[in-house]
C-alpha positions, -999 to +999 in steps of 0.1 A: -401-166-135-414-138-113-391-125-085-402-118-050-414-083-043-398-061-017-429-066+004-426-104+001-390-103+012-398-078+041-422-103+056-398-132+051-418-151+025-387-166+007-374-180+040-408-194+048-409-212+014-374-226+019-384-239+054-416-255+040-396-272+013-369-285+036-362-322+039-369-320+077-404-305+071-412-328+042-402-359+062-423-347+091-456-344+072-480-371+082-489-378+045-453-388+040-451-411+070-481-433+064-496-451+035-481-466+004-482-462-034-473-480-065-490-499-092-475-534-088-457-532-055-467-509-027-437-488-015-442-472+019-443-434+016-416-431+042-392-450+019-390-419-004-368-401+021-332-409+030-311-394+057-301-364+035-264-368+042-241-353+017-223-380-003-247-408+008-256-413-029-225-436-032-244-461-010-274-462-034-260-455-069-231-468-090-207-442-106-223-450-140-258-442-126-244-409-112-228-400-145-261-407-163-281-386-138-256-357-141-259-358-179-298-357-176-297-328-151-271-309-173-293-314-203-325-302-185-307-271-172-293-262-207-306-228-217-322-220-183-295-196-172-287-220-143-253-236-143-245-272-135-216-280-111-207-313-095 
């Protein structure tokens, strides 16, 4: 990991990156609005984005699925210096 330099921060580079990676920006990209992908069934690219509403996962996942995903994320973060909180 390489931190941003003072010059990067002075010109707003971290904020620019956060903006470019936002759900709003990603949903607005033409490549994510058209086309489809998938080996056996073609999923429209637009189907990869939900509303981005906090807590909406309960409409798409069972509690067991959420526990399994939490365990996977916690395992992947282990030793990274990042902490897992739910």
